[in-house]
DRENLOLUM-258963 format. One line per 10 residues: their letters; for each residue x, y, z of C-alpha. Coordinates in steps of 0.5 Angstrom, whole numbers. Each point is the difference from the previous one (the first is absolute). Example, Ala and Ser with C-alpha at 12.3 -4.5 7.8 and 13.67 -1.06 7.14 Angstrom:
DRENLOLUM-258963
AS> 25/-9/16 | 2/7/-2
end
This chain:
DRENLOLUM-258963
HSRKPTDNRD> -19/-68/-36 | -3/5/5 | 1/-5/6 | 7/-3/-2 | 4/1/7 | 4/6/-1 | 8/-2/-2 | 1/6/-6 | 0/-6/-5 | -5/-2/-5
ATFVASRFVG> -3/-7/0 | 1/-4/-6 | -6/-5/0 | -1/-7/-4 | -7/-3/-1 | -2/-6/-5 | -6/-4/-1 | -1/-6/-4 | -7/-3/-2 | -2/-6/-3
AVRFGGRAAR> -7/-2/-3 | -3/-5/-5 | -8/0/-2 | -3/-6/-2 | -7/1/-4 | -3/7/-1 | 2/1/-7 | -6/3/-2 | -5/5/3 | -4/-4/6
EPYLEPYGMV> 4/-6/-1 | 2/-3/7 | 7/1/2 | 5/-2/6 | 6/4/1 | 5/-2/6 | 6/5/1 | 6/1/5 | 4/6/2 | 6/2/3
GVFDPDTEVA> 3/7/2 | 5/3/4 | 2/7/2 | 6/3/3 | -1/7/2 | 8/1/1 | 5/-4/-3 | 5/2/5 | -4/-3/6 | 1/-7/1
FDLVGEEALG> -6/-4/2 | -6/5/-2 | -3/-4/-5 | -8/0/-1 | -2/-6/-4 | -7/-3/-2 | -3/-6/-3 | -7/-2/-3 | -4/-5/-3 | -6/0/-3
INAGLWRLAR> -6/-2/-5 | -5/3/-4 | -6/-3/-3 | -6/2/-4 | -3/2/-7 | 5/4/-4 | -2/7/-1 | -6/-1/4 | 1/-2/8 | 6/-2/4
LGLEARRAHA> 1/-3/7 | 7/0/3 | 4/-3/6 | 7/2/2 | 4/-1/6 | 6/5/1 | 6/0/5 | 4/6/2 | 6/0/4 | 6/5/2
ERNLPKRYGL> 7/-1/3 | 2/3/6 | 3/6/-2 | -6/3/-4 | -1/7/3 | -6/1/3 | 0/8/-2 | -2/-3/-7 | -7/-1/2 | -2/-7/-2
GNPDRFELSL> -3/-1/6 | 1/-8/1 | 2/-3/-6 | 1/-7/3 | -7/-2/-2 | -5/-6/-3 | -6/2/-4 | -5/-3/-4 | -5/3/-5 | -6/-1/-4
QMAAGF> -2/4/-5 | -6/0/-5 | -1/4/-6 | -5/1/-6 | 0/4/-6 | -6/3/-3
end
């Protein structure tokens, strides 16, 4: 990473994400459906540095008519531990987001 603090060693990073979802209905085109989901993720930018993890969690639900229209609502939280270098350019990773999405197929 070009913004890694200079120490003449390459950083080893680890990232992981788990997503789970289930869909009720929506087996045929234009059939109504409901799809709740959750996600957990973690990013360790340098395995040799302690307390530099970035984590995120999300819960959401999609509803709509399968293969025609969808409305989604999601709540997401991201947070970083105290030793995350500001040079990585992640801005303020400690945040809460609420998003609403609409989609339609033609």
